[in-house]
ZATITOR-309655 format. One line per field, with one value per residue (C-alpha): x, y, z; residue number from 1; residue in one letter. Coordinates in steps of 0.02 Angstrom, whole numbers, padded with zeros to 5 digits. Example, Ala and Ser with C-alpha at 12.3 -4.5 7.8 and 13.67 -1.06 7.14 Angstrom:
<nodes>
xx: (00615|00684)
yy: (-00225|-00053)
zz: (00390|00357)
i: (1|2)
aa: (A|S)
</nodes>
This chain:
<nodes>
xx: (00010|00073|00035|00010|00026|00051|00187|00073|00059|-00005|00164|00078|-00103|-00127|-00219|-00243|-00190|-00182|-00121|-00064|-00212|-00355|-00387|-00506|-00395|-00258|-00355|-00418|-00228|-00184|-00339|-00266|-00092|-00156|-00241|-00096|00024|-00123|-00105|00063|00156|00296|00294|00445|00485|00665|00773|00875|00946|01011|00934|00752|00671|00535|00402|00288|00149|00130|00239|00129|00271|00313|00291|00277|00243|00283|00205|00263|00286|00433|00550|00561|00698|00794)
yy: (-00002|00160|00329|00506|00615|00820|00879|01013|01078|00918|00835|00752|00707|00568|00645|00442|00273|00171|00000|-00004|-00155|-00032|00074|00181|00211|00280|00391|00480|00484|00551|00706|00735|00754|00862|00959|01014|01051|01192|01240|01276|01129|01009|00840|00738|00562|00495|00385|00351|00435|00613|00590|00642|00695|00849|00759|00844|00699|00567|00421|00277|00146|00273|00185|00347|00508|00682|00846|00988|01175|01291|01326|01517|01610|01667)
zz: (00000|-00061|00040|00015|00153|00172|00301|00424|00578|00648|00601|00453|00392|00269|00100|00011|-00005|-00160|-00245|-00422|-00437|-00385|-00518|-00402|-00275|-00381|-00455|-00310|-00268|-00420|-00379|-00210|-00271|-00387|-00277|-00130|-00306|-00363|-00176|-00182|-00098|-00165|-00205|-00142|-00158|-00061|-00130|00041|00178|00139|-00056|-00096|-00275|-00309|-00411|-00521|-00536|-00421|-00467|-00423|-00389|-00238|-00074|-00001|-00067|00040|00009|00070|00078|-00014|00128|00168|00127|-00019)
i: (1|2|3|4|5|6|7|8|9|10|11|12|13|14|15|16|17|18|19|20|21|22|23|24|25|26|27|28|29|30|31|32|33|34|35|36|37|38|39|40|41|42|43|44|45|46|47|48|49|50|51|52|53|54|55|56|57|58|59|60|61|62|63|64|65|66|67|68|69|70|71|72|73|74)
aa: (M|S|R|L|I|R|M|D|H|T|G|H|T|E|L|A|E|W|T|T|D|D|P|A|S|V|E|A|A|V|T|A|F|R|T|E|I|D|R|G|Y|F|G|V|V|S|H|G|E|G|H|A|E|Q|V|H|Q|L|P|I|D|A|G|L|V|I|M|R|R|P|I|A|G|G)
</nodes>
């Protein structure tokens, strides 16, 4: 089971769970991902300690996708 979570003031909120063999759960996760992107969040997938990749589409084969706000500053 894959998960989509949003990092927020509570720590994190689970937005969706899906399995690749359940098209309805994949569609719901893609919709939730797109909603968060539209709200200004970034999607991030970890590739091990110290390595992460920003994603612009939901990678349905990922085990965990984290939505987070951009880091403030410049």
